[in-house]
C-alpha positions in Angstrom: -30.2 23.6 100.3 -27.3 24.9 98.2 -27.8 24.7 94.4 -24.7 24.0 92.3 -24.2 26.4 89.4 -24.6 25.0 85.9 -21.5 25.1 83.6 -21.5 27.7 80.8 -21.2 25.1 78.1 -24.4 23.6 79.2 -26.2 26.9 79.2 -25.1 28.1 75.7 -25.2 24.7 74.0 -27.2 24.8 70.7 -30.4 22.9 70.6 -30.0 22.3 66.9 -26.9 20.3 67.5 -28.7 18.3 70.2 -31.6 17.5 67.8 -29.3 16.5 65.0 -27.0 14.3 67.1 -29.5 11.6 67.9 -30.6 11.4 64.3 -27.1 11.0 63.2 -26.5 8.3 65.7 -29.6 6.4 64.6 -28.8 6.7 60.8 -27.7 3.4 59.3 -24.2 3.2 58.2 -24.0 2.8 54.4 -21.1 1.1 52.7 -19.7 3.3 50.0 -17.9 0.6 48.0 -20.0 -2.4 47.3 -18.6 -5.5 45.8 -19.6 -6.0 42.1 -21.1 -9.2 41.0 -18.5 -10.7 38.6 -21.4 -11.9 36.4 -23.0 -8.4 36.2 -22.4 -6.5 33.0 -19.8 -3.7 33.0 -21.6 -1.4 30.7 -19.2 -1.8 27.8 -17.9 -4.8 25.9 -14.5 -6.3 26.9 -12.0 -5.6 24.1 -10.2 -8.6 22.6 -6.6 -9.1 23.3 -5.6 -8.3 19.8 -7.6 -5.1 19.7 -6.1 -4.0 23.0 -2.6 -4.8 21.9 -3.1 -2.9 18.6 -4.5 0.1 20.5 -1.5 0.1 22.9 0.8 -0.2 19.9 -0.8 2.7 18.1 -0.6 4.9 21.1 3.0 3.9 21.7 4.0 4.6 18.1 2.2 7.8 17.7 4.8 10.5 16.9 5.0 13.2 19.6 6.7 15.9 17.5 7.5 17.0 13.9 10.8 15.3 13.9 9.4 11.9 14.9 6.6 12.3 12.3 9.0 13.0 9.5 11.1 10.0 10.5 8.1 7.8 10.6 7.0 9.0 7.1 10.5 8.3 5.7 10.3 4.8 7.2 6.9 4.2 5.7 8.1 5.4 2.3 11.1 3.1 2.5 8.9 0.1 3.3 6.6 0.9 0.5 9.5 1.2 -2.0 10.9 -2.2 -0.8 7.5 -3.8 -1.3 7.1 -2.2 -4.8 10.6 -3.4 -5.8 9.8 -6.9 -4.7 6.4 -6.8 -6.5 8.1 -5.7 -9.7 10.3 -8.8 -9.4 7.6 -11.3 -8.6 4.5 -9.7 -10.1 2.6 -9.3 -6.8 -0.4 -7.2 -7.8 -0.9 -5.8 -4.3 2.2 -3.5 -4.4 2.7 -2.8 -8.1 2.6 0.8 -9.3 -0.7 2.1 -10.4 0.3 2.0 -14.1 1.0 -1.8 -13.8 -2.0 -2.8 -11.8 -5.1 -4.7 -13.0 -5.9 -7.8 -15.0 -5.9 -5.8 -18.3 -2.3 -4.5 -17.9 -1.2 -8.0 -16.7 -2.7 -9.6 -19.9 -0.9 -6.9 -22.0 2.4 -7.7 -20.4 1.9 -11.5 -20.8 0.9 -11.1 -24.4 4.1 -9.1 -25.2 6.3 -11.4 -23.2 5.0 -14.5 -24.8 6.3 -13.6 -28.3 9.4 -12.4 -30.1 9.4 -8.7 -30.7 11.7 -7.1 -33.2 11.8 -3.9 -31.2 13.4 -5.6 -28.2 16.5 -6.3 -30.3 16.8 -2.7 -31.4 19.6 -1.7 -29.0 22.0 -4.5 -30.0 21.3 -4.0 -33.7 21.8 -0.3 -33.2 25.3 -0.9 -31.7 26.2 -3.2 -34.7 25.0 -0.6 -37.2 26.8 2.2 -35.4 30.1 0.3 -35.5 29.7 -0.4 -39.2 29.0 3.2 -39.9 32.2 4.3 -38.2 34.4 2.0 -40.4 35.9 4.2 -43.1 34.8 1.8 -45.9 32.3 3.0 -48.4 30.7 -0.4 -48.9 30.2 -1.0 -45.1 28.8 2.5 -44.6 26.2 1.9 -47.3 25.3 -1.5 -45.7 24.9 0.3 -42.3 22.5 2.8 -43.8 20.5 0.1 -45.5 20.3 -1.8 -42.2 19.0 1.3 -40.4 16.2 1.5 -42.9 15.4 -2.2 -42.7 15.4 -2.3 -38.9 13.1 0.8 -38.6 10.6 -0.6 -41.2 10.6 -4.0 -39.5 10.0 -2.4 -36.0 7.1 -0.3 -37.3 5.4 -3.3 -39.1 5.9 -5.6 -36.1 4.6 -3.0 -33.7 1.5 -2.3 -35.9 0.8 -6.0 -36.1 1.4 -6.6 -32.4 -0.9 -3.7 -31.5 -3.7 -5.0 -33.8 -3.5 -8.5 -32.3 -3.3 -7.3 -28.7 -6.3 -5.0 -29.2 -8.3 -8.0 -30.6 -7.3 -10.3 -27.8 -8.2 -7.6 -25.2 -11.6 -7.3 -26.7 -12.1 -11.1 -26.5 -10.8 -11.5 -23.0 -12.3 -8.3 -21.4 -15.6 -7.6 -23.3 -17.3 -4.4 -22.2 -14.4 -3.4 -19.9 -12.2 -0.3 -20.3 -8.9 -1.2 -22.0 -7.8 2.3 -22.9 -4.1 2.6 -22.9 -3.3 -1.1 -22.6 -2.1 -1.4 -26.3 0.3 1.5 -25.9 1.4 0.1 -22.6 2.2 -3.2 -24.3 4.0 -1.6 -27.2 6.2 0.4 -24.9 7.1 -2.8 -23.1 8.0 -4.5 -26.4 10.7 -1.8 -27.0 12.6 -3.1 -23.9 14.9 -6.1 -23.8 13.2 -9.0 -22.1 15.6 -9.2 -19.2 15.3 -5.5 -18.4 11.5 -5.4 -18.3 9.7 -4.5 -15.2 7.6 -6.1 -13.8 9.6 -9.2 -14.7 8.0 -11.5 -17.3 5.8 -14.2 -15.8 5.3 -16.3 -19.0 7.7 -18.0 -21.3 8.1 -17.3 -25.0 5.5 -19.2 -27.0 3.3 -19.7 -24.0 -0.3 -18.5 -24.6 -1.4 -16.0 -22.0 
């Protein structure tokens, strides 16, 4: 009986592959991607829409180079100056300069703005006195010199009286609080004409602050 020769591939086939092949065929097929339960937690809280929008906006507006950063700083300064200018006009405490902020400074401004101050009329009186002194008439020049002395004395007396009253009112209104510099701040304001004062006056003359 003639025996057929075996193929070479069958003779040199690895037994290890033969043993692993059935095991691989019998292994259960696992699904790599499983559908997540929509009710299951995601491991992190879902951000609110406003928070997500603000994050996207901050990322979008983040300057990428020095030129953009400088441009953004100039824009921020311009916006801050506009807000400060509006605050000086309407008295908005949020955007006032540091020297004008606080209830103590506001009270000092209102106290000065609520009364007539001789010092605020100094500029117009100075113009009148200067004109009189330039006229080549001996009598008028003597009158101008006398007016200078009277105006200076009146301003000093009025300022001393105003400072004393303001200090007393501050002690009554803000007991135990620091009011240092408020009197000087108010007196410097009294030297300015009412329409030129900044922040703009928020009280009328004669109105008690």
